C-alpha positions in Angstrom: 0.0 0.0 0.0 1.4 3.4 -1.0 -0.3 5.6 1.6 -0.8 4.6 5.3 -2.4 6.2 8.3 1.2 7.0 9.4 1.6 9.0 6.2 -1.7 10.8 6.9 -0.4 11.6 10.4 2.8 13.0 8.9 0.9 15.2 6.4 -1.3 16.6 9.2 1.7 17.5 11.3 3.5 19.0 8.3 0.4 21.2 7.7 0.3 22.2 11.4 4.0 23.3 11.1 3.1 25.4 8.1 0.3 27.0 10.0 2.5 27.7 13.0 5.1 29.6 10.8 4.9 33.1 12.2 6.5 34.5 9.1 3.5 33.6 7.0 0.9 36.4 6.9 -1.8 37.9 4.8 -2.7 36.1 1.6 -0.2 33.3 2.1 -1.6 32.6 5.6 -5.1 32.5 4.2 -4.0 30.0 1.5 -2.5 27.8 4.2 -5.7 28.0 6.2 -7.7 27.0 3.2 -5.3 24.2 2.4 -5.5 23.0 6.1 -9.3 22.9 5.9 -9.2 20.8 2.7 -6.6 18.4 4.1 -8.6 18.1 7.3 -11.8 17.3 5.4 -10.1 14.6 3.4 -8.3 13.2 6.5 -11.7 12.9 8.2 -13.2 10.9 5.4 -10.2 8.6 5.4 -10.5 8.0 9.1 -14.3 7.5 8.8 -13.7 4.9 6.1 -11.1 3.1 8.2 -13.5 3.1 11.2 -16.3 1.6 9.0 -14.0 -1.2 7.8 -12.9 -1.9 11.3 -16.5 -2.0 12.5 -17.4 -4.4 9.7 -14.5 -6.7 10.6 -15.5 -6.7 14.2 -19.1 -7.6 13.3 -17.7 -10.4 11.0 -15.6 -11.8 13.9 -18.4 -11.7 16.4 -18.3 -15.0 18.2 -22.1 -14.9 18.7 -22.7 -14.7 15.0 -19.9 -16.5 13.1 -22.0 -16.7 9.9 -22.6 -13.0 9.6 -22.1 -11.9 5.9 -20.6 -8.5 5.3 -21.8 -6.6 2.3 -19.2 -6.7 -0.5 -18.9 -2.9 -0.4 -17.7 -3.0 3.2 -15.1 -5.8 2.8 -11.6 -4.6 3.7 
């Protein structure tokens, strides 16, 4: 796999560092704020998808219901 949650974490911290740069002001700062919002939105969707896959796997592994079938769309 090319991208991992570790990569996502690195991207988020890199963006935080750019936002923390006190030398960035005005239009450049607004561009970084806009970029941070976009990155945050995509990151949230990635995390939500990961949580959905994890929930589906937990359901599938449920010892009380070993024959539970997971919809193909939710298979990890």
